Structure formats: C-alpha cells, structure tokens
VEXKOL-222434 format. One record per residue: residue in one letter; x, y, z of N, C-alpha, C, O, CB in turn; residue number from 1. Coordinates in Angstrom, 2 decimals, decimal comma. Glycine has a CB too. Layout:
! VEXKOL-222434
REC|res|n_px|n_py|n_pz|ca_px|ca_py|ca_pz|c_px|c_py|c_pz|o_px|o_py|o_pz|cb_px|cb_py|cb_pz|n
REC|A|X|Y|Z|X|Y|Z|X|Y|Z|X|Y|Z|X|Y|Z|NUM
...
This chain:
! VEXKOL-222434
REC|res|n_px|n_py|n_pz|ca_px|ca_py|ca_pz|c_px|c_py|c_pz|o_px|o_py|o_pz|cb_px|cb_py|cb_pz|n
REC|M|1,99|3,03|0,34|1,40|2,76|-0,64|1,48|3,49|-2,06|0,87|3,45|-3,13|0,37|2,76|-0,19|1
REC|A|2,63|4,20|-1,45|3,11|4,39|-2,93|4,28|3,18|-4,18|4,60|3,03|-5,36|3,93|5,81|-2,64|2
REC|T|4,44|2,72|-3,09|5,34|1,31|-3,35|4,32|0,08|-4,38|4,66|-0,23|-5,52|5,75|0,48|-1,45|3
REC|Y|3,41|-0,33|-3,89|2,44|-0,81|-4,31|1,89|0,00|-5,56|1,73|-0,68|-6,57|1,65|-0,96|-3,25|4
REC|Q|1,55|1,41|-5,64|0,76|1,52|-7,02|1,97|1,52|-8,03|2,05|1,08|-9,17|-0,29|3,01|-7,17|5
REC|G|3,24|2,42|-6,88|4,40|1,54|-8,03|4,62|0,34|-9,02|4,91|0,52|-10,21|5,21|1,16|-7,45|6
REC|R|4,48|-0,88|-8,44|4,81|-1,80|-8,63|3,57|-1,83|-9,79|4,05|-2,28|-10,83|5,05|-2,66|-7,45|7
REC|M|2,53|-1,59|-9,90|1,25|-1,58|-10,59|1,27|-1,18|-11,83|0,87|-1,81|-12,80|0,37|-0,86|-10,01|8
REC|L|1,86|0,18|-11,79|2,40|0,65|-12,96|3,68|0,24|-13,72|3,64|0,25|-14,95|2,50|1,78|-12,73|9
REC|D|4,57|-0,04|-13,20|6,01|-0,92|-13,90|5,23|-1,90|-14,38|5,54|-1,94|-15,57|7,41|-1,62|-12,81|10
REC|A|4,48|-2,63|-14,20|3,92|-4,04|-14,27|3,32|-3,55|-15,58|4,05|-3,95|-16,48|2,84|-4,70|-12,94|11
REC|L|2,38|-2,91|-16,02|1,73|-2,11|-16,70|2,07|-1,31|-18,48|1,49|-0,96|-19,51|1,69|-1,28|-15,65|12
REC|G|3,99|-1,39|-17,61|4,71|-0,77|-18,54|5,80|-1,14|-19,27|6,79|-0,56|-19,71|5,01|0,07|-18,12|13
REC|D|5,08|-2,94|-19,30|5,27|-3,92|-20,48|4,11|-3,62|-21,75|2,96|-3,20|-21,62|5,08|-5,58|-19,84|14
REC|A|4,78|-3,96|-22,91|3,26|-4,06|-23,93|2,90|-5,43|-23,55|1,79|-5,72|-23,11|3,42|-3,92|-25,91|15
REC|T|3,62|-6,07|-23,68|2,97|-7,87|-23,28|2,00|-7,94|-22,29|0,92|-8,53|-22,27|4,15|-9,01|-22,59|16
REC|R|2,51|-7,31|-21,56|1,59|-7,40|-19,89|0,90|-6,70|-20,62|0,44|-7,36|-21,56|2,07|-6,78|-18,12|17
REC|R|0,48|-5,13|-20,61|-1,19|-4,67|-21,27|-1,55|-5,49|-21,72|-2,40|-6,10|-21,07|-1,51|-3,66|-22,29|18
REC|S|-1,19|-6,00|-23,01|-1,83|-7,07|-23,78|-2,45|-8,03|-22,98|-3,68|-8,05|-22,94|-0,94|-7,73|-24,62|19
REC|I|-1,81|-8,83|-22,36|-2,56|-9,76|-21,34|-3,67|-9,03|-20,63|-4,67|-9,73|-20,48|-1,57|-10,35|-20,22|20
REC|F|-3,77|-7,62|-20,09|-4,09|-7,09|-19,12|-5,17|-6,27|-20,19|-6,07|-5,57|-19,73|-2,90|-6,42|-18,18|21
REC|E|-5,01|-6,39|-21,23|-6,33|-5,60|-21,86|-7,32|-6,84|-22,45|-8,55|-6,84|-22,55|-5,83|-4,39|-23,30|22
REC|L|-6,30|-7,92|-22,82|-7,55|-9,45|-22,86|-8,21|-9,80|-21,89|-9,41|-10,04|-21,94|-7,02|-10,85|-23,08|23
REC|L|-7,48|-9,89|-20,83|-8,26|-10,28|-19,48|-9,73|-8,89|-19,04|-10,67|-9,05|-18,26|-6,72|-10,29|-17,98|24
REC|A|-9,46|-7,87|-19,72|-10,88|-6,64|-18,86|-11,61|-7,46|-20,21|-12,10|-6,55|-20,88|-10,74|-4,01|-18,85|25
REC|A|-11,87|-8,65|-20,83|-12,82|-8,57|-21,94|-13,43|-9,72|-21,11|-14,65|-9,87|-21,19|-12,32|-8,76|-23,68|26
REC|G|-12,46|-10,80|-20,06|-13,51|-11,86|-19,20|-11,83|-13,00|-18,94|-10,63|-12,99|-19,22|-15,43|-12,84|-20,59|27
REC|P|-12,74|-13,73|-18,30|-11,18|-14,61|-17,44|-11,13|-15,46|-18,40|-12,03|-15,89|-19,12|-11,24|-15,57|-15,69|28
REC|R|-9,57|-15,74|-18,38|-8,71|-17,12|-19,41|-8,19|-17,91|-19,10|-7,67|-17,60|-18,02|-7,77|-17,00|-20,18|29
REC|S|-7,94|-18,94|-19,39|-6,64|-19,50|-18,89|-5,37|-18,84|-19,72|-5,41|-17,87|-20,47|-6,66|-21,17|-19,08|30
REC|V|-4,11|-19,77|-19,30|-2,88|-19,24|-19,86|-2,54|-19,88|-21,59|-1,57|-19,56|-22,28|-1,61|-19,73|-18,68|31
REC|A|-3,66|-20,86|-21,99|-3,41|-21,27|-23,42|-4,42|-20,12|-24,26|-3,97|-19,54|-25,25|-3,89|-23,09|-23,70|32
REC|E|-5,77|-19,87|-23,79|-6,12|-19,10|-23,89|-5,56|-17,31|-24,22|-5,83|-16,65|-25,22|-6,57|-19,53|-23,15|33
REC|I|-5,06|-17,07|-23,52|-4,16|-15,71|-23,74|-3,69|-16,28|-24,70|-4,25|-16,11|-25,78|-3,06|-15,08|-22,67|34
REC|A|-2,13|-17,41|-24,58|-0,88|-17,58|-25,17|-1,18|-17,53|-26,66|-0,33|-17,32|-27,52|-0,17|-18,89|-24,71|35
REC|A|-3,23|-17,87|-27,01|-3,29|-17,95|-28,50|-3,75|-16,85|-28,95|-4,17|-16,69|-30,10|-4,05|-18,98|-29,04|36
REC|G|-3,72|-15,80|-27,89|-3,76|-14,29|-28,75|-2,42|-13,74|-29,07|-2,16|-13,07|-30,06|-4,50|-13,06|-27,88|37
REC|L|-1,69|-14,05|-28,22|-0,14|-13,40|-28,76|1,11|-13,99|-29,09|1,29|-15,21|-29,00|0,38|-12,62|-27,89|38
REC|P|1,89|-13,28|-29,44|3,01|-13,94|-30,37|4,17|-14,73|-29,24|5,36|-14,98|-29,45|3,87|-12,52|-31,43|39
REC|V|3,60|-14,91|-28,42|4,63|-15,36|-27,22|4,40|-16,47|-26,33|3,49|-16,23|-25,53|4,79|-14,32|-26,29|40
REC|S|4,96|-17,70|-26,20|5,01|-19,04|-25,64|4,51|-19,05|-24,54|4,75|-17,99|-23,98|6,16|-19,61|-25,53|41
REC|R|3,69|-20,01|-23,70|2,78|-20,43|-22,99|3,70|-20,02|-21,69|2,96|-19,83|-20,73|2,24|-21,96|-23,29|42
REC|P|5,13|-19,81|-21,36|5,69|-19,88|-20,48|6,00|-18,51|-20,11|6,10|-18,01|-18,99|6,56|-20,71|-20,65|43
REC|A|6,16|-17,89|-21,47|6,14|-16,42|-20,99|5,25|-15,88|-20,82|5,14|-14,67|-20,67|6,63|-15,63|-21,57|44
REC|V|4,44|-16,67|-20,83|2,62|-15,69|-20,57|2,77|-16,24|-19,14|2,78|-15,39|-18,25|0,61|-16,38|-21,70|45
REC|S|2,88|-17,46|-18,80|2,88|-17,63|-17,22|3,90|-16,72|-16,94|4,21|-17,06|-15,80|3,20|-19,18|-16,57|46
REC|Q|4,66|-15,74|-17,24|6,30|-15,85|-16,32|5,15|-13,98|-16,73|4,72|-13,47|-15,70|8,83|-16,69|-17,29|47
REC|H|4,90|-13,41|-17,75|3,93|-13,02|-17,15|3,03|-11,92|-16,11|3,15|-10,75|-15,76|4,03|-13,67|-16,96|48
REC|L|1,96|-13,16|-15,83|1,11|-13,33|-15,62|1,40|-13,64|-13,97|0,52|-13,39|-13,14|0,59|-14,12|-16,56|49
REC|K|2,79|-14,23|-13,57|2,95|-13,73|-12,73|3,65|-12,56|-12,28|3,41|-12,31|-11,10|3,10|-14,39|-12,40|50
REC|V|4,20|-12,01|-12,68|4,01|-10,34|-12,44|3,34|-9,67|-12,57|3,45|-8,55|-12,07|4,49|-9,64|-12,81|51
REC|L|2,04|-10,13|-13,49|0,37|-8,99|-12,71|0,56|-9,64|-11,54|1,07|-8,99|-10,63|-1,76|-9,20|-13,41|52
REC|K|0,27|-10,83|-11,34|-0,55|-11,07|-9,85|0,20|-10,64|-8,55|-0,27|-10,61|-7,41|-0,88|-12,71|-9,61|53
REC|E|1,58|-10,29|-9,00|1,91|-9,89|-7,92|2,13|-8,49|-7,68|2,42|-8,01|-6,59|2,80|-10,52|-7,65|54
REC|A|1,95|-7,70|-8,99|1,17|-6,47|-8,70|-0,18|-5,87|-7,85|-0,33|-4,76|-7,34|0,96|-6,24|-9,70|55
REC|R|-1,51|-7,51|-7,90|-2,10|-7,35|-7,87|-3,13|-7,03|-9,22|-4,35|-6,93|-9,17|-1,74|-6,95|-7,11|56
REC|L|-2,42|-6,92|-10,22|-3,48|-6,71|-11,25|-4,26|-7,68|-11,61|-5,21|-7,44|-12,36|-3,03|-6,31|-12,35|57
REC|V|-4,04|-8,82|-11,21|-5,09|-10,02|-11,71|-4,64|-11,22|-10,48|-3,69|-11,46|-9,74|-4,72|-10,66|-13,70|58
REC|S|-6,09|-11,83|-10,84|-6,04|-12,96|-9,50|-6,08|-14,00|-10,38|-6,26|-13,90|-11,59|-7,37|-13,04|-8,22|59
REC|S|-5,86|-15,36|-9,51|-5,97|-16,61|-10,72|-6,77|-17,42|-9,25|-6,69|-17,03|-8,09|-3,95|-17,54|-11,67|60
REC|T|-7,68|-18,85|-9,86|-8,86|-20,10|-9,69|-8,39|-21,05|-10,46|-8,16|-21,09|-11,67|-10,43|-19,82|-10,16|61
REC|A|-8,29|-21,75|-9,67|-8,22|-23,31|-10,15|-9,28|-23,81|-10,45|-10,13|-24,04|-9,58|-7,73|-24,23|-9,29|62
REC|V|-9,56|-24,20|-12,20|-10,42|-24,80|-12,16|-10,10|-26,43|-13,16|-10,13|-26,66|-14,37|-11,48|-23,76|-12,52|63
REC|G|-9,85|-27,18|-12,15|-9,86|-28,65|-12,67|-8,16|-28,13|-13,02|-7,81|-27,06|-12,51|-11,24|-29,26|-14,23|64
REC|T|-7,52|-28,61|-13,56|-5,95|-28,82|-13,93|-5,52|-27,91|-14,56|-4,38|-28,04|-15,01|-5,55|-29,90|-14,69|65
REC|R|-6,26|-26,69|-14,80|-5,56|-25,42|-15,37|-6,29|-24,27|-14,68|-7,37|-24,52|-14,14|-5,65|-25,28|-17,08|66
REC|R|-5,71|-22,83|-14,64|-5,93|-21,89|-13,75|-6,64|-20,56|-14,84|-6,06|-20,24|-15,87|-4,39|-21,56|-12,87|67
REC|V|-7,40|-20,18|-14,58|-8,01|-19,02|-15,16|-8,25|-17,69|-14,36|-8,88|-17,36|-13,35|-9,21|-19,45|-15,62|68
REC|Y|-7,42|-17,07|-15,32|-6,29|-15,56|-14,67|-8,02|-14,54|-15,06|-8,81|-14,90|-15,93|-3,99|-14,86|-16,26|69
REC|A|-8,19|-13,41|-14,25|-9,02|-12,42|-14,05|-8,27|-11,60|-13,71|-7,17|-11,85|-13,21|-10,00|-12,55|-13,29|70
REC|L|-8,97|-9,84|-14,01|-8,46|-8,31|-13,26|-8,87|-8,69|-11,81|-9,96|-9,13|-11,43|-9,40|-6,62|-13,88|71
REC|D|-7,84|-8,43|-11,15|-8,12|-8,19|-9,84|-8,99|-6,78|-9,71|-8,57|-5,77|-10,27|-6,74|-8,16|-9,06|72
REC|P|-10,03|-6,75|-9,07|-11,12|-5,81|-8,58|-10,67|-4,64|-7,87|-11,03|-3,47|-7,99|-12,03|-6,49|-7,69|73
REC|Q|-9,84|-5,16|-7,14|-8,70|-4,36|-5,58|-7,89|-4,15|-6,27|-7,51|-3,05|-5,89|-7,98|-5,21|-4,08|74
REC|G|-7,13|-4,50|-7,31|-6,07|-3,73|-7,83|-6,49|-2,71|-8,96|-5,73|-1,80|-9,27|-5,05|-4,67|-8,33|75
REC|L|-7,61|-2,87|-9,52|-7,91|-1,86|-10,20|-8,50|-1,24|-9,71|-8,59|-0,19|-10,35|-8,28|-1,94|-11,10|76
REC|A|-9,32|-1,22|-8,46|-9,69|0,19|-7,99|-8,46|0,92|-7,46|-8,60|2,15|-7,47|-10,79|0,14|-6,84|77
REC|A|-7,69|0,63|-7,17|-5,90|1,00|-6,38|-5,85|2,19|-7,12|-6,04|3,37|-6,80|-4,21|-0,21|-6,77|78
REC|V|-5,37|1,25|-8,91|-5,07|1,74|-9,72|-5,90|3,20|-10,13|-5,35|4,30|-10,19|-5,03|0,76|-10,45|79
REC|R|-6,95|3,01|-10,32|-7,95|4,08|-10,27|-8,28|5,18|-9,21|-8,91|6,22|-9,41|-8,96|3,48|-10,38|80
REC|G|-7,85|4,84|-8,31|-7,40|5,69|-7,35|-6,39|6,83|-7,35|-6,53|8,04|-7,18|-7,05|4,99|-6,61|81
REC|Y|-5,33|6,05|-7,61|-4,05|6,83|-8,23|-4,41|7,39|-9,33|-3,99|8,54|-9,18|-2,82|6,03|-8,58|82
REC|F|-4,94|7,35|-10,41|-5,16|8,77|-11,48|-6,18|9,57|-10,91|-6,15|10,79|-11,06|-5,71|8,44|-13,13|83
REC|D|-7,35|8,83|-10,05|-7,82|10,14|-9,88|-7,65|11,10|-8,91|-8,40|12,06|-8,69|-8,82|10,08|-9,93|84
REC|Q|-6,50|10,75|-8,25|-6,10|12,62|-7,29|-5,28|12,87|-7,98|-4,50|13,70|-7,51|-5,43|12,92|-5,52|85
REC|F|-4,96|12,36|-9,43|-4,16|13,53|-10,53|-5,58|14,43|-11,13|-5,51|15,64|-10,90|-3,10|12,51|-12,21|86
REC|W|-6,70|14,03|-11,80|-7,51|14,29|-12,65|-8,32|15,04|-11,18|-9,01|16,02|-11,48|-8,12|12,94|-13,69|87
REC|N|-8,29|14,66|-9,60|-9,42|15,49|-9,26|-8,12|17,04|-8,72|-8,46|18,12|-8,23|-10,73|14,51|-7,70|88
REC|Q|-7,24|16,77|-8,91|-5,92|18,22|-8,81|-6,07|18,52|-9,57|-6,02|19,72|-9,27|-4,43|18,32|-8,69|89
REC|A|-6,42|18,52|-11,45|-6,88|18,58|-12,46|-7,94|20,07|-12,18|-7,83|21,30|-12,28|-7,46|17,10|-12,82|90
REC|L|-9,17|18,88|-11,70|-10,25|19,46|-11,84|-10,25|20,79|-11,19|-10,50|21,88|-11,70|-11,19|18,66|-11,43|91
REC|A|-9,80|20,42|-9,52|-9,67|21,63|-8,92|-9,25|22,97|-9,26|-9,81|24,05|-9,09|-9,11|21,42|-8,21|92
REC|A|-8,12|22,64|-9,78|-7,29|23,90|-11,02|-7,78|24,97|-12,04|-7,72|26,20|-12,17|-6,58|23,19|-12,05|93
REC|F|-8,38|23,70|-12,80|-9,15|24,48|-13,37|-10,88|25,86|-12,77|-11,37|26,92|-13,14|-9,39|23,34|-14,18|94
REC|A|-11,18|24,42|-11,35|-12,09|25,45|-11,18|-11,62|26,71|-10,40|-12,22|27,78|-10,32|-13,20|24,89|-10,55|95
REC|Q|-10,23|26,31|-9,74|-10,10|27,83|-8,75|-9,49|28,80|-10,32|-9,51|30,02|-10,16|-8,39|27,69|-6,88|96
REC|A|-9,05|28,35|-11,60|-8,90|29,71|-12,45|-9,97|30,15|-13,10|-10,11|31,33|-13,44|-7,93|29,66|-13,48|97
REC|V|-10,96|29,07|-13,35|-12,40|30,04|-13,94|-12,70|31,07|-12,53|-12,70|32,29|-12,65|-14,21|28,75|-14,34|98
REC|E|-12,92|30,45|-11,31|-13,54|31,61|-10,50|-12,83|33,31|-10,11|-13,25|34,44|-9,84|-13,73|30,88|-9,16|99
REC|H|-11,17|32,44|-10,34|-9,94|33,95|-10,39|-10,02|34,24|-11,40|-9,02|34,89|-11,71|-8,32|33,92|-10,15|100
REC|Q|-11,34|34,03|-12,99|-10,58|35,03|-14,15|-11,43|36,25|-13,68|-12,49|36,26|-13,05|-10,80|34,57|-16,11|101
REC|P|-10,41|37,66|-14,31|-10,86|38,43|-13,88|-12,19|38,81|-14,62|-12,54|37,87|-15,33|-9,98|39,18|-13,72|102
REC|E|-12,96|39,78|-14,68|-14,00|39,72|-15,56|-13,95|41,14|-16,47|-13,77|42,34|-16,31|-15,38|39,49|-14,70|103
REC|E|-14,25|40,12|-17,57|-14,14|41,46|-19,27|-15,49|42,46|-18,52|-16,52|42,23|-17,88|-14,92|40,38|-21,76|104
REC|T|-14,79|43,61|-19,02|-15,10|44,85|-19,26|-15,67|44,96|-20,80|-15,03|44,41|-21,70|-13,88|45,70|-18,95|105
REC|P|-16,92|45,69|-21,08|-17,29|45,56|-22,45|-17,28|46,88|-22,96|-17,56|47,09|-24,14|-18,58|44,89|-22,67|106
C-alpha cells in the first residue's frame, strides 16, 4: 500500500499536475478545457493526466470523441487516509500530553 500512496504523492509533486488536480476539483473537464487554463500544450496536459491517472488520482470517461477527466474518489480517499494517520497520531500525542501534564499548585 505504501507504494500506491507514494505514487500518488509523487504525482502531486509536480506543480503542473497539482494545478490540473486543483482544476479538476472544481469539476470534470476535457483536455482542451484544462489546457486553456494552463501555460502548457495539450500534449503536455495529456502526459500529466496520464501520470495522474496511473496514480489513480483522476479517471476519464469517453464523451463523444473526447475524454473528460475527473478526480477519482477512491484515489482521494486513499490520499486522505494516508494523511489522516498522521493527524490521528498527532491528536493522540496531544491527548496524552494533556492527560499526563503535571497539575499546577496554587
């Protein structure tokens, strides 16, 4: 599972891919729509989408002669689960620190 999550984080390590990911958070888009909002060519966008798709962060659907890309809910759940484990550890450590804090004497 660590490899799967590592691929997701690696895919989001590129600024252009993060921009594409953020654009898709607003809703599904075609390659042309994505490329229109970025300073890269359509072929470059397609390559970035391929990496995001291999990392299971986006999915695609054929709509007529074009492909429409959207965020993959299962991939997002995996990323969230990855970060939640750290958040849960931090909360547990905080709770333990509060519970074991020496009482103040007036």
